[in-house]
N, C-alpha and C positions, 0 to 999 in steps of 0.2 A: 504494500500500500504506500502511495506517495505521501510524503510528509506535507500537510497543507501549507506549512510555513515556507516550503520550497516552491510551491506552485506560483507561476507567473500570473499576475493580475491581468485581466483582459487588455487594459490600456498598455501595460508594460509589454505584453506579448505583441500587440499591434505595433508598438514603437520599435521593437526588435525587428519585426518584419519590414517596417518602413526603412530602417537603416540598411538592412541587407539588400533591399531593392535599390536604394540609392547607391550602394557600393557596386551593384551590378551595372548600373547606368554609367558609372565611371569608366568601366572597361569599354562600353559601347561608344562613349564620348571620345575616348582616346583613338579608337579606330576611325571614327568619323573625322576627327581633327586631322589625323594623318592623311586620310584619303583626300580631304578637301584642302589640305595644306593651310590650315588656319590655326593660329595660336589657341591653346586651350588653358591658359594660365590666368589666374587673377592678376590684376595690376597691383604693383606695390605702391602704396601711397607715398612712401619716402622717395622712391624713384621718380614719381611724377613731380614732387616738390623740387627735386634736384634738377629736373629737365625743364620745367616751365617756371618762368618768373611769376611769383605771386605778389599782387599789388596790395591786397588788404584782406581781412576776414571779418565776417559779420555773423553774429548769432541770430538764427532765424526762428528759434523756439522749437516746440514739438509740433509735428505735423505728419500726416500720412504721405509717404513717398512711394513711388512705383518700385516694386521689387525688381523689375526687369532692368532698371537703370543702376542697380548696384553692381559695379564691375571690378571692385578692388577692396583691399583691406590694408589696415595700418601695419599689423604684425602677424596676421594669420594667413597670408596670401599663399603659403606653401601647403596649407592644410586642406584647401578646397580648390576645385578647378574653376574654369570660367563660368560654369553654371552653378557654382557654389555647392557642388556635390562633394562629399567628404572623401578625400584621397588618402588619408592616414588613419590607421586603425586606432590610434590613441584618442581619436575624437569620438569613438563609439559611445562611451558611457555618458558623456555630456550631451551628445546629440540625442540619444534616446531619452534622457531626462527632460530635455526641452520638448521633444515630440510628445512625451507622455503628458506633460503639462498642458499642451494645446489640446490633446485628446480629452482631457478631463476639465476643460474650460477654465483652467487657472490663468488669470490675467498676468502676463509678464510685463516687466517695465519696458519702456521704449528703448530701442537700440540707439547708439550714438554714431553719427556719421559726419564725414566732411563732404561737402558738395563742391564740385568744380564743373561749372556749366550744367549739363544735363546728367552728369554722372555722380555717383556716390561711392564713398569709401568707408568701410566699417571700422570704427574705432573700438566699439564694444557691442557684442551681440552677433558675432559671426555664426554661431550655431543656430541662433534664432532665424537668421537670414537663410541659412541652408535648409532648415525645416520648412520655412515659408515657401521657398522656391520649389522644394520637392512636393509640397501639397498644392502647388499652383495658385498660391495667394497673389493677388494683384497689388496689394498695398500693405505696408507695415508702418507702424508708428515709430517715429525717430526724432531724436534731438539733433537739429541740423546746424552745423557751422559752415557757412558758405565762404569759400576762398575765391577771390576774384582775380582773374587773369585775362590777358589780352586774347588768349587762345583757349576758350573753354572746350571741355571734352564732351563727347556724345556717348550714348550707350554702346556704340559700336567700336569705340576706341580700344585698340589692342596695343601690344608692345611695339609693333612696327609703326602703327600710326602715331604712337607717342614719340618715337624717334623722329618722324617727319615733322611733327609739331615742334619738337625741340629745335630742329634745324630752322624752321620758320621763325621761331621766337628769336633765335640768334640773328637771323637775317633782319628782322624788324628792329632789333636793338642796334644793329650796325647802320641801318638805312633810315630808321624813323619814318618809314613810308606810310604806316598806318596813321600817323599824325599829319604828315605833309599832304597826303591824299586820302582823307577819310573815306572809308568804304572800299578802298582798293584792296583786292585780295589776289594772291598768287598761290595756286595750289598745284603740287606735282603728285604723280602717282608712284614715283620712285625716290629713293634716298640720294643725298649728295648733290642735288641739283641747285639748291640755293647758293652754295659756294660758287657755282658757275655764274650765277647772276651777279655776285659781288665782283667777279672778274670782268664781266661785261661792263658794269658801271665804272670800274677803275679805268678800263681802257677807254671808255666813252669820255671820261673826265680828261684823260690825256689828250685825246683828239680835240676836245673842245678848247683846251688851252692852246694847242697848236693853231687851230683855226682862228681863234679870237686874240691870240698873242697876249694872253694875260693869265694870271693864276685863277683857277676855277675851284671854288669850294666844293667839298664833298656833298653838302646838301643841294647845291645848285646842280651838280652832276646827277644826283639821284632823281631830281625832279625832271631834268631835261631828258634823261634816259627813259623814264617812265612815260613822259608826255609825247615824245617824238619817235620813240622806237617801240617800246613794249605795248603801250595802250593802242596805238593805231593798228598794229598787227593783230592784236586780240580782237579789236572791233571788227576787222575784216573777217577773221575766222568765224566769229559769231554771226555776222550778217549773212555770210555765204553758206552757213551750215556745214562748214568743212569737217567739223568734228564727227559728223555722221559716218564718215569713212574711217574713223578711228575710235571704235567703241571702247569705253572705259578710260579714255584719255582726256586730258584737260587742255585748255588753250596754252597754258604754260609749257606743257609737254611738247606741243606742236611748235611753239616758238623756238625752243632749244633744238628741236629736230631740224628745222629749216636752217638755223644758224650753223649747227655742227656739221650737217651733211654738206652744205655749201662749202664750208671751210676745208673739209677733208678732200673733197673733189678738186678744189683749187690746188691743194698740196700735191695731189697725185698728178695733175696735168700741168703743173708749173705755170698756171695762169689763173686769172680771176674767172671763176665759173659763175654764170648768171643763174638767177632763180629758176628759169625754165629748165635748165639741165639738172639742177639740184632736185627738182620735183620729179621729173621724168625718170631719172636714173635710180631713184630710191626703190621703186617697185614697178617694173615695166608691165607687170601683169595686171595692174590696176589702172588701165588707160582711161577709163571713164572718169574717175575722180581726178586723175592727173590733169586732164584737159580743163576740168573745172577750176583746179588750183592755179592754172596758168594765169587766169584773169586776175585773181586777187593778189598774186605775187607781183604782177606788173603794177597794180594799184599800190601795193605796199611800198614799192620803190619811190613812188610819187609822194608818199606820206613821210618817209624817213629822210630827214635832211642830212643826217650824219652817216658815215660809213658803217657798214655792218661790222660788228665786233664779235669775235667768236670766243676767244679764251685768252689766257695769259700768254699762250704761244703767239697769238696774233699781236698782242701788245709788244712782245719781245722783238718780233720781226719789224714792227713799226719803229721801235726805238733804234734798232740796228740800222734801218734805212735812213733815219733822221741823222744818226751819227755820221754815216757815210757821206751824206750831202754836205755836212759841215766840214 
């Protein structure tokens, strides 16, 4: 006969089943993440703070927040995956206790979170969030402290997107473009591209100084590059619907493609290659969109008053040529 004291209560038994089910989902999540090539880790709040400049913080009080927007943790980001499923066995006892409390209608205190944009990071209450997500709860009560930054996060922000945002934050710190041109946004789909824009602006500044025979400030160069080079190209891309031929890409991606491809063709042929050739030789199999691109590349030349600047290599060549003339 089983000792009654050793029998599991119905709620405790259900909590154990819930935990085991959550653990099985972890395995399926890992397979899905591998096949889809998507990160499956919680974001570390500390890493986010190190990557993004925080301007201020405001206590927002207790309110119901969307469970789906909780994407990270302050110190338990290794104990749960992206969907807040428990990945470590040492979480079992605490997880089951929280689940049992919800099953028996015990009111738990609000969790504590930091908010950055649309995303939340758990300071206290990781197991409560995990149980809430497993049970499909849409909202959970939380004490919210909002951290304000120029580049707020979304519910879809992952480690890769965080790195891109960090690069963009450094670009804005160097250029102050968001202040000089409010509403201006430059987004890439790959990493390492904002550094290339800094090279473009540096070279553009040098050419401005040569043409105008005077020192040109960094701020002036940033504004002139944006107004006479970048913005006109992006405007044409958007007006002509060119991005339809490049699914998943952004105007900034296409801007750098035009610049880089034209530069390398010029290097190969030992002469300045025009935009017609740059477009047509990129992918000869896409003749239909290439013909369409020819029109706006010609218009682009009319809008851009300064030479196309590709990279630091282009600047080095220009400086060398200038030295030779002297």
